[in-house]
C-alpha positions in Angstrom: 120.8 56.8 35.6 120.2 59.7 38.0 121.0 60.8 41.5 123.0 63.3 43.6 126.7 63.8 44.4 127.6 64.9 48.0 130.7 65.3 50.1 131.3 63.6 53.4 129.5 66.5 55.2 126.4 65.9 53.1 126.8 69.1 51.1 126.1 68.8 47.3 129.2 68.8 45.0 128.4 71.1 42.2 129.7 70.5 38.7 131.2 67.1 39.5 132.1 64.9 36.5 130.0 61.8 35.8 131.5 59.6 33.1 130.9 56.0 32.0 134.2 54.2 32.5 136.4 53.8 29.4 134.1 56.1 27.3 133.7 59.7 26.4 130.0 59.8 27.5 129.3 61.8 30.5 127.8 64.8 32.2 128.2 67.3 35.0 126.2 67.6 38.2 124.2 70.8 38.6 124.3 73.4 41.4 122.5 71.1 43.7 124.8 68.1 42.9 122.1 66.4 40.9 122.8 64.6 37.6 121.3 62.4 35.0 123.0 60.4 32.2 121.9 58.0 29.6 123.4 56.0 26.8 122.4 53.5 24.2 125.4 51.5 25.0 125.5 49.0 28.0 128.1 50.2 30.5 128.8 48.5 33.8 130.8 51.2 35.6 130.5 54.9 36.1 133.3 57.2 37.4 132.6 60.3 39.6 135.3 62.9 40.0 135.9 66.5 40.9 139.1 68.5 41.6 140.1 68.1 45.2 138.2 64.8 45.7 139.1 61.2 45.2 137.7 59.6 42.1 135.0 57.1 42.8 134.0 54.1 40.6 130.5 52.7 41.0 129.3 49.4 39.5 125.9 49.6 37.9 123.7 46.8 39.1 120.9 47.3 36.6 120.2 48.7 33.2 118.5 51.7 34.8 119.7 53.2 38.1 117.7 56.0 39.7 118.0 58.1 42.9 121.7 57.2 43.4 123.5 58.9 46.3 127.2 59.3 45.7 129.6 60.5 48.4 133.1 61.9 47.4 136.0 62.1 49.8 138.4 65.0 49.8 142.1 64.5 49.0 144.2 66.4 51.5 146.9 66.9 48.9 144.5 68.6 46.6 143.1 71.2 49.0 145.0 74.0 47.3 143.5 73.0 44.0 140.0 73.1 45.6 140.7 76.7 46.7 141.7 77.6 43.1 139.0 75.9 41.1 135.9 75.4 43.2 134.9 79.0 43.3 135.5 82.0 41.0 138.4 81.4 38.6 141.1 83.9 37.9 141.2 85.3 34.4 145.0 85.6 34.6 147.3 82.6 34.0 144.3 80.3 33.3 145.1 78.0 30.4 141.3 77.5 29.8 141.0 81.3 29.1 143.9 81.2 26.6 142.2 78.4 24.7 138.9 80.3 24.8 140.7 83.3 23.1 141.9 80.9 20.4 138.3 79.9 19.8 137.3 83.5 19.4 140.0 84.2 16.9 139.0 81.2 14.7 135.3 81.1 15.2 134.3 82.5 11.8 136.6 80.1 10.0 134.8 77.0 11.4 131.9 75.1 9.7 129.9 76.3 6.7 131.0 79.9 7.2 134.3 79.0 5.6 132.8 78.4 2.2 131.2 80.9 -0.3 128.1 78.6 -0.6 126.8 75.6 1.1 124.0 73.1 1.1 123.0 70.1 3.3 120.1 67.8 4.3 118.4 68.4 7.6 116.2 66.0 9.5 114.3 67.2 12.5 112.3 65.3 15.1 110.3 67.1 17.7 108.7 65.1 20.5 106.6 65.9 23.6 106.0 63.6 26.5 103.7 64.0 29.6 106.0 63.2 32.5 105.8 62.0 36.1 102.9 59.6 35.5 101.6 58.1 38.7 98.6 56.1 39.8 96.7 59.2 40.9 97.0 60.7 37.5 96.0 57.4 35.8 92.9 57.2 38.0 92.0 60.9 37.6 88.5 61.6 36.3 90.0 63.8 33.6 91.2 60.7 31.8 88.0 58.7 32.2 87.4 56.8 28.9 91.0 57.3 27.9 92.7 54.9 30.2 94.1 52.9 27.2 96.7 55.7 26.5 98.6 54.7 29.7 99.5 51.4 28.1 102.2 53.4 26.4 103.8 54.7 29.6 107.5 54.2 29.8 110.4 55.2 32.1 113.0 57.8 31.2 116.6 56.5 31.1 117.7 60.0 32.0 115.5 61.1 35.0 113.9 57.9 36.1 110.5 59.6 35.8 107.7 57.8 34.0 106.4 59.5 30.8 103.7 59.2 28.2 104.5 60.2 24.6 101.8 62.6 23.3 103.2 64.2 20.2 105.8 63.7 17.5 106.6 65.8 14.4 109.2 64.9 11.7 110.5 67.2 9.0 113.0 66.7 6.2 114.5 69.8 4.5 117.1 70.9 2.0 119.1 73.9 3.2 121.0 76.3 0.9 123.1 79.2 1.8 125.4 81.9 0.3 127.9 83.6 2.6 128.8 86.2 -0.1 125.3 87.7 -0.1 124.3 86.6 3.4 121.2 84.6 2.3 119.9 81.2 3.4 116.9 79.3 2.2 115.3 76.1 3.7 113.0 74.1 1.4 110.7 71.7 3.3 110.4 68.4 1.4 108.4 66.3 3.9 106.5 66.8 7.1 104.7 64.2 9.2 103.2 64.5 12.7 100.9 62.7 15.1 97.9 64.1 16.8 97.7 67.6 15.3 97.8 67.2 11.5 95.5 70.1 10.8 97.0 72.4 13.5 100.0 73.9 11.7 100.0 76.9 14.0 100.7 74.7 17.0 103.4 72.8 15.2 105.0 76.1 14.0 104.8 77.6 17.5 106.5 74.6 19.0 109.2 74.6 16.4 109.8 78.3 17.0 110.4 77.6 20.7 113.3 75.5 19.5 114.6 77.9 16.9 118.1 77.2 15.4 121.1 78.6 17.2 124.9 78.7 16.8 127.0 77.9 19.9 129.6 80.3 18.5 127.2 83.2 18.8 127.7 85.4 21.9 124.1 84.8 23.0 121.8 81.8 22.4 118.1 82.6 22.2 115.7 80.0 23.7 112.1 80.7 24.8 112.5 84.4 24.0 115.5 84.6 26.4 119.1 85.4 25.5 121.5 82.9 27.3 125.1 83.8 27.4 127.1 81.2 25.3 130.0 79.6 27.1 132.0 80.4 23.9 130.9 84.1 24.0 133.5 86.9 24.1 131.7 88.0 27.3 131.8 84.5 28.7 134.7 85.2 31.0 132.6 87.7 32.9 129.8 85.3 33.7 131.5 81.8 33.6 134.4 80.1 35.4 136.5 77.9 33.1 138.7 74.9 34.1 141.0 73.0 31.8 140.2 69.5 33.0 141.7 67.0 30.5 143.1 66.4 27.0 142.6 63.3 24.9 141.8 62.0 21.4 138.2 62.5 20.3 138.1 60.3 17.2 141.4 61.0 15.5 141.8 64.5 16.8 143.6 65.6 19.9 141.3 67.8 21.9 141.2 69.8 25.2 138.3 69.3 27.6 137.1 72.5 29.4 134.5 72.6 32.1 132.6 75.7 32.6 130.0 76.8 35.2 128.4 80.2 36.1 130.0 82.7 38.4 126.6 83.9 39.8 123.1 82.6 40.3 119.9 83.6 38.6 121.6 84.7 35.4 120.8 83.2 32.0 123.8 80.8 31.8 124.7 77.2 31.5 127.0 74.7 33.0 128.7 71.9 31.2 131.9 71.1 29.2 133.2 71.1 25.7 136.0 69.4 23.7 138.0 71.7 21.4 140.6 70.7 18.8 144.2 71.7 19.6 145.1 73.0 16.1 141.9 74.4 14.4 140.3 75.5 17.7 137.0 74.2 16.5 134.5 72.6 18.9 134.2 68.8 18.6 131.6 68.2 21.2 129.7 70.5 23.6 126.9 70.0 26.2 125.0 72.8 27.9 122.6 72.5 30.8 120.8 75.7 31.9 121.4 76.9 35.4 118.4 75.8 37.6 118.4 79.3 39.1 118.1 81.0 35.7 115.2 83.5 35.6 113.0 81.5 33.2 109.4 80.6 33.8 107.7 77.3 33.4 110.9 75.4 32.5 112.7 73.2 35.1 115.5 71.9 32.8 117.2 72.7 29.6 119.8 70.3 28.3 121.7 70.5 25.0 124.2 68.3 23.2 126.0 69.1 19.9 128.4 66.9 17.9 130.6 68.0 15.1 132.4 65.9 12.5 135.6 66.4 10.6 135.4 67.2 6.9 139.1 67.6 6.5 142.1 68.6 8.6 140.6 72.1 9.3 136.8 72.0 9.0 134.3 70.7 11.6 130.6 70.5 10.6 127.7 70.0 12.9 126.2 66.5 12.5 123.8 66.2 15.5 122.0 68.6 17.8 119.9 67.4 20.7 117.8 69.8 22.8 115.7 68.6 25.8 113.5 70.8 28.0 111.2 70.0 31.0 108.1 72.2 31.1 106.1 72.5 34.3 103.9 74.9 36.1 105.8 74.2 39.3 109.5 73.9 40.0 109.3 70.9 42.4 111.0 67.8 41.0 107.9 65.6 41.6 105.6 68.1 39.8 104.0 66.9 36.6 105.1 68.4 33.4 106.0 67.9 29.8 109.3 66.8 28.2 110.1 68.6 25.0 112.8 67.0 22.9 114.2 68.1 19.5 116.8 66.1 17.6 118.3 67.6 14.5 120.6 65.6 12.2 122.7 67.0 9.3 124.1 65.2 6.4 125.2 65.3 2.7 127.1 68.6 2.9 128.2 70.2 -0.4 130.0 73.5 -1.0 130.8 76.3 -3.4 127.9 75.6 -5.8 126.5 79.0 -6.4 122.8 79.7 -7.1 121.3 82.8 -8.7 120.1 85.5 -6.3 116.5 84.9 -7.6 116.7 81.5 -6.0 116.8 83.0 -2.5 114.2 85.7 -3.3 111.6 83.6 -5.0 108.7 82.6 -2.7 107.8 79.0 -2.4 104.1 77.9 -2.5 103.3 77.8 1.3 101.2 74.7 0.8 102.1 71.6 -1.2 99.8 68.7 -0.5 102.5 66.0 -1.2 104.9 67.6 1.3 102.5 66.7 4.2 101.4 63.4 2.8 104.7 61.6 2.0 104.5 57.8 1.8 106.3 55.6 4.3 109.0 54.9 1.7 110.0 58.5 1.7 110.7 58.5 5.4 112.4 55.2 5.4 114.9 56.7 2.9 115.4 60.1 4.5 115.0 59.5 8.3 118.6 59.7 9.6 117.9 57.7 12.7 115.3 55.1 13.3 112.2 55.8 15.5 112.3 53.9 18.8 109.4 51.9 20.2 107.8 54.8 22.0 108.0 57.1 19.0 106.4 54.6 16.7 103.6 54.0 19.2 102.6 57.7 19.3 101.2 57.7 15.8 98.9 54.8 16.5 97.8 55.9 20.0 96.9 59.4 19.0 94.9 58.3 15.9 92.8 56.3 18.4 92.7 59.1 21.0 91.2 61.6 18.5 88.1 59.5 18.3 87.4 59.7 22.0 84.6 62.3 22.8 86.2 63.2 26.2 89.5 64.0 24.5 87.7 66.2 22.0 86.1 68.1 24.9 89.4 68.7 26.6 90.9 69.8 23.3 88.1 72.3 22.8 88.7 73.8 26.2 92.4 74.2 25.5 91.5 75.8 22.1 89.2 78.3 23.7 91.9 79.4 26.2 94.5 79.7 23.4 92.4 81.4 20.7 89.6 83.1 22.6 87.0 81.4 20.3 84.6 78.5 20.9 84.2 76.2 17.9 80.6 75.2 16.8 80.6 73.2 13.6 82.1 75.5 11.0 81.8 78.7 13.1 83.9 80.2 15.9 82.1 82.2 18.6 84.0 85.0 20.3 86.3 86.5 21.2 85.1 85.2 24.6 87.3 87.8 26.4 85.4 90.7 24.9 81.9 89.8 25.9 81.5 92.4 28.7 82.7 96.0 28.6 81.9 99.5 30.0 82.1 103.1 28.8 80.4 106.4 29.5 78.3 106.3 26.4 77.0 102.8 26.5 77.2 101.9 30.2 77.6 98.2 30.5 78.0 96.6 27.1 77.5 93.0 25.9 79.2 91.9 22.7 78.9 88.6 20.8 80.9 87.8 17.7 81.4 84.9 15.3 83.5 84.0 12.3 83.5 81.2 9.7 86.2 78.6 10.3 86.4 75.4 8.2 90.2 75.1 8.7 93.2 77.2 9.4 93.8 77.5 5.7 90.4 78.8 4.6 90.6 80.8 1.4 87.7 83.0 2.5 86.4 84.2 5.8 83.4 86.1 7.1 83.2 87.7 10.5 80.7 89.7 12.4 79.6 90.9 15.8 76.6 92.4 17.6 76.7 94.6 20.7 74.2 96.3 23.0 74.7 99.2 25.4 72.4 99.2 28.4 72.7 103.0 29.0 72.2 104.3 25.4 69.9 101.3 24.6 71.4 101.1 21.1 72.4 98.1 19.1 75.8 98.0 17.3 77.1 95.6 14.8 79.8 94.9 12.3 80.3 92.6 9.3 83.4 91.9 7.2 84.7 89.5 4.6 87.9 88.7 2.8 88.9 86.3 0.1 92.4 85.1 -1.1 92.4 85.4 -4.9 96.0 84.3 -5.5 98.0 82.2 -3.0 101.4 82.9 -4.4 101.2 86.7 -4.3 98.6 86.7 -1.5 96.3 89.0 -3.6 93.3 89.5 -1.3 90.1 91.4 -1.5 88.3 92.6 1.6 85.4 94.8 2.7 82.9 95.4 5.5 80.7 97.7 7.6 80.8 98.6 11.3 78.4 100.7 13.4 79.9 101.2 16.9 81.3 103.4 19.6 85.0 104.2 19.4 87.7 106.0 21.2 89.2 107.7 18.2 92.1 109.2 20.2 93.6 105.9 21.3 96.3 105.6 18.7 98.4 107.8 16.4 98.7 105.5 13.4 95.2 105.3 11.9 93.6 102.0 10.9 90.9 101.0 8.5 90.2 97.6 10.1 86.4 97.5 9.8 86.2 95.3 13.0 89.0 97.0 14.8 88.2 97.7 18.5 90.2 99.5 21.1 90.5 98.6 24.8 89.9 102.3 25.6 86.3 102.2 24.5 85.3 99.0 26.3 87.4 98.8 29.4 85.5 97.9 32.6 87.5 100.4 34.8 89.0 103.8 33.8 90.8 106.7 35.4 88.6 109.8 35.4 85.7 110.4 33.0 86.0 108.4 29.8 83.3 110.3 27.9 85.2 111.6 24.8 83.8 108.9 22.6 82.5 108.9 19.0 79.8 107.0 17.2 81.1 105.7 13.9 79.7 104.1 10.8 82.6 102.8 8.8 82.5 101.1 5.4 85.6 99.8 3.7 86.6 97.9 0.6 90.1 97.2 -0.6 92.8 94.9 -2.0 96.2 93.8 -0.6 99.1 92.0 -2.2 102.4 90.6 -1.0 104.9 90.7 -3.9 107.8 89.9 -1.6 107.8 87.8 1.6 106.6 90.0 4.5 106.1 93.1 2.4 102.5 93.9 2.0 100.8 96.6 -0.1 97.2 97.7 0.6 94.8 100.0 -1.2 91.7 100.8 0.8 88.7 102.9 0.2 86.6 103.9 3.2 83.7 106.0 4.1 83.0 107.2 7.6 80.2 109.0 9.4 81.2 110.4 12.8 79.1 112.0 15.6 79.7 112.5 19.3 78.5 109.7 21.5 78.0 111.7 24.7 76.4 115.0 25.6 79.7 116.1 27.3 81.8 115.7 24.2 81.7 117.7 21.0 83.3 117.4 17.6 81.7 120.7 16.3 83.5 122.7 13.7 83.0 125.9 11.7 81.8 125.2 8.1 82.8 127.4 5.1 79.3 128.8 5.0 79.6 130.0 8.6 77.3 127.4 10.1 78.3 124.9 12.8 78.7 121.2 11.8 78.2 118.6 14.5 78.9 115.5 12.4 81.4 114.4 9.7 80.9 112.4 6.5 84.2 111.5 5.0 85.4 109.2 2.2 89.1 108.4 2.1 91.6 106.5 -0.1 94.6 105.0 1.7 97.7 103.4 0.2 99.7 101.5 2.8 103.0 99.7 2.8 103.8 97.2 5.6 107.1 95.5 6.0 107.7 92.9 8.8 111.2 91.4 8.2 111.8 88.0 9.9 108.2 87.6 10.7 107.1 83.9 10.9 103.6 82.9 10.0 101.6 79.7 9.9 99.1 78.7 7.3 98.5 79.6 3.7 94.8 80.8 3.8 93.3 84.2 3.8 94.4 84.7 7.4 97.7 83.5 8.8 98.8 83.2 12.4 102.0 85.0 13.5 104.0 82.6 15.6 106.9 84.9 16.7 104.8 88.0 17.6 106.9 90.8 19.1 110.2 89.3 17.7 110.4 91.2 14.5 110.5 94.8 13.2 107.3 96.4 12.1 107.5 99.2 9.5 104.6 101.1 8.1 104.3 104.0 5.6 100.9 105.3 4.6 99.4 108.0 2.4 95.7 109.0 2.8 93.7 111.3 0.6 90.4 112.7 1.9 87.8 113.5 -0.7 85.5 116.5 -0.5 82.1 116.7 -2.1 82.3 113.0 -3.1 79.6 111.0 -1.3 79.0 114.1 0.7 82.6 114.4 1.9 83.2 117.4 4.2 87.0 117.8 4.0 89.8 117.6 1.5 93.2 116.7 3.0 96.3 114.6 2.6 98.0 112.7 5.4 101.4 111.0 5.6 102.2 108.6 8.4 105.0 106.4 9.3 105.7 103.8 12.1 108.8 101.8 13.0 108.9 99.3 15.9 112.0 97.3 16.6 112.8 94.8 19.3 116.4 94.5 20.3 117.9 91.6 22.3 120.8 93.2 24.1 122.6 90.1 25.2 122.8 89.8 29.0 121.2 93.2 29.5 117.7 92.1 28.4 115.3 93.2 25.7 114.7 96.7 24.4 111.6 97.7 22.3 111.7 101.0 20.5 109.0 102.7 18.4 109.0 105.9 16.4 105.8 107.4 14.9 105.5 110.5 12.8 102.8 112.0 10.7 101.4 115.2 9.1 98.0 116.2 7.9 97.9 118.7 5.0 94.6 120.6 4.9 91.9 121.8 7.4 90.0 119.2 9.2 87.9 119.0 12.4 88.8 117.3 15.7 87.7 113.7 14.6 90.2 113.7 11.7 93.1 115.2 13.6 95.8 113.3 15.5 95.1 113.4 19.2 98.2 112.2 21.2 97.0 108.8 22.5 96.3 109.0 26.2 95.5 106.0 28.4 92.8 106.3 31.1 92.6 102.6 31.7 94.4 100.6 34.4 96.2 98.6 31.8 99.8 99.2 30.6 99.2 99.8 26.8 102.4 100.1 24.8 102.5 103.1 22.4 100.2 105.2 24.6 100.9 107.8 27.3 99.8 106.6 30.6 99.5 110.0 32.3 97.6 111.7 29.5 93.8 111.9 29.2 92.2 111.4 25.9 92.4 114.5 23.7 94.6 116.3 26.2 96.9 117.0 23.3 95.7 117.5 19.7 98.0 117.9 16.7 98.1 117.7 12.9 101.9 117.0 12.8 103.8 114.9 15.3 106.8 112.8 16.2 106.5 110.3 19.0 109.2 108.1 20.6 108.7 105.1 22.9 111.3 103.1 24.7 110.7 100.1 26.9 113.5 97.9 28.3 113.1 94.6 30.2 116.2 93.8 32.1 115.0 90.2 32.8 116.0 90.3 36.4 119.6 91.5 35.9 119.4 93.9 38.8 117.1 92.0 41.2 119.3 88.8 40.9 122.1 90.6 42.7 120.0 91.3 45.8 120.1 88.3 48.1 116.6 88.5 49.6 115.0 89.4 46.3 116.7 87.1 43.8 114.6 84.0 44.7 111.4 85.8 43.6 112.7 85.9 40.0 111.3 89.4 39.5 112.2 91.4 36.4 112.8 95.1 36.1 111.1 97.1 33.3 111.8 100.8 32.6 110.1 102.9 30.0 110.4 106.4 28.5 107.9 108.1 26.2 108.0 111.5 24.5 106.2 113.4 21.8 106.4 116.7 20.1 103.9 118.1 17.7 102.1 121.2 16.3 98.6 122.3 15.3 98.0 124.8 12.5 96.3 128.1 13.2 93.7 127.3 10.4 92.7 124.1 12.2 92.5 126.0 15.5 90.2 128.6 13.8 87.6 126.2 12.7 87.4 124.4 16.1 84.0 124.8 17.8 84.2 121.7 20.0 84.5 121.8 23.8 88.2 120.6 23.4 90.8 123.4 23.6 93.5 122.5 21.2 96.9 122.2 22.8 99.8 120.6 20.9 103.0 119.5 22.6 105.1 122.2 21.0 107.7 121.5 23.5 108.3 117.8 24.0 106.0 116.2 26.4 107.6 113.2 28.2 106.9 110.6 30.9 108.7 107.6 32.2 107.9 104.5 34.1 109.5 101.9 36.4 108.0 98.5 36.5 108.3 95.2 38.3 107.5 92.2 36.2 107.1 88.5 36.6 105.0 88.8 39.8 103.6 85.4 40.4 105.0 84.7 36.9 102.1 86.4 35.1 101.7 90.0 36.3 103.5 93.3 35.8 102.9 96.5 37.6 104.2 99.9 36.3 104.7 103.1 38.2 104.2 106.0 35.8 105.5 109.6 36.3 104.6 112.6 34.2 107.6 114.7 33.4 106.1 118.1 32.4 103.0 120.1 31.4 101.9 119.9 35.1 100.6 123.5 35.6 98.8 124.2 32.4 95.6 126.4 32.7 93.6 124.0 30.6 94.5 121.0 32.7 95.0 122.0 36.3 94.3 118.4 37.4 96.9 116.7 35.3 97.8 113.3 36.6 101.5 113.4 37.7 101.6 109.8 39.1 99.8 106.7 38.0 99.8 102.9 38.3 99.0 100.5 35.5 99.4 96.7 35.1 99.4 94.0 32.6 99.0 90.2 32.5 101.0 87.8 30.3 102.4 84.3 30.1 106.1 84.7 29.3 109.0 82.5 29.6 
């Protein structure tokens, strides 16, 4: 059933209780007084109540009751209670707060954390439904030839909206944990899905959206946002709490506490929970995200968790239900997609230790039988039966995949998501890099392709061709890689590229043979972007992953470098006194890459990262330049390091920090030094300096720091006339210090005057994000080096922007 609760004046009653009579099944109305409630049981009466109002019982005339309008009358004798409880609650003399403190004191003693080791079975069902189906949608040309799918349309018992099941994924796992060494391992024993059997990336991405959480944590992360838990130690600053009731839940006496947010637009919930009066463990809890929360594309988030009693003092989670309503528009009648995850837990066991190697040993990422279990497997391990709608999805989507029009729509979606267009066993693209512009090439066209038989290809070839209309030259690149051992991910790779490159666009060097930088192909730049280099790069190497997310690479490369424009020079003084205008240089690089908590999909030679930007990135590299080998011009050694770390700082938003450092030992020319990465584009590019031109600073040793913090609307939400825009504040600070040796200065014969940031250069930015939900604009300010003789026209102020689809 669904509807709205109002008072006699027609104003919505927020956070009213809606409970089936003589049951413990209920919910709470939202800020607008709206509610929805469903049950597998057949109840005939529902009770509406709120402090200060008379209780109202309503007889349900049908199995499903939609768009109900309930009016509550005030009780004169309870007006004082309304004053106390309807607004912000006092933190003093509030019994609900006293109970909350008891929960904090005992939180680490509840559940599996009380044991040294634990293990349990986990069944997860993930479903997606297209909602708000109407006659206009059914008759739409987009579904021509696919009308049969609407035979499966049903009506939600929760919202009253029609919906069409479009996807279901089931997974059964064994989970093991050791609290003494803080390790946990989940072993997937079975996976079954409809519609996207070969698209493990999509499945993994969707599952990551619904990542596991613990309601006892201070912050619950959903959709890359940190919601304040109602059980958080900081909860009393953002929630109001009311002790509403006490009763037996099963055979345990529990208190019922209602909570709701103190302010709008914050990442908070409203709902209630039942807590045991002796162990202070949560027995049941429901959470519904505030409709005003600053989250894009999601209209509703609703969560239910149930816990069971192991003995007199331990409560274990048995059921976790998570429902979300995705839509491009916030209006209730807008079409969208329901996402529902149901996780069930069973067969707990404790204090059975396993060797540390058990948690460290990698599991083969692909086992055919895991994804092809027979029906008998699921009949035995499925912890709740599939309903009629869920069973129909498997059959309907098997038929749908044979429809040509569906294949066409799927291809369009795939292009938008991956940037590649599929033709037989080849992908053409990236389609977003077809057109570019720079001073050396003028307008540039680029076409690329790669082999693609499946996401799990054990080998892959890739190439591109490009043509510049100003220099009238053809550029191209070819690369290949093959996975030699799946368990250790031993991979061999190599390739060749002939292209134009902006070599001063990043500090940490790369030997990616097909690597391209936005700086050398952007359509619009600030000032002259003519400091470009023609490069011929050949590479060959091996990589191995002995430990999960720890990669070791050994690469040999050979580069030939020459200036790409008449206004840019890389000239240098040779040992024989002549001037060199090009560079031939072989290198050997040993690189170590560590990305803890990175999640990937696939087991082929290339894997897709599904939680990009949500894990640390650590790199340490050693490079040796060879002289007189293959005509090498310089002998040198280079050490480089990089550490990027995202930090979720609870209700204060998300901070990203990066430190880079490096040093080159030996004398080299400009093209082998470390220019501080400027940014002459109109795009906000992280890890570059927006107010520096390319090659404005040149160094052979450096330390660079970057900080970027997104408050997520924390400040704007407190400004009445701004909060409804759901804007987000972003601030940044960037600094670098470096040096250039005198011997490197002495051999310089280029038209670049070497200037190193011997005193720290810095700049900062203030940004406004989430403009129209997809755009961010940054106002950048240069902090110093404003009156240097070499650069009298230094850019003190600048504006850059970026696009992105973020929740």
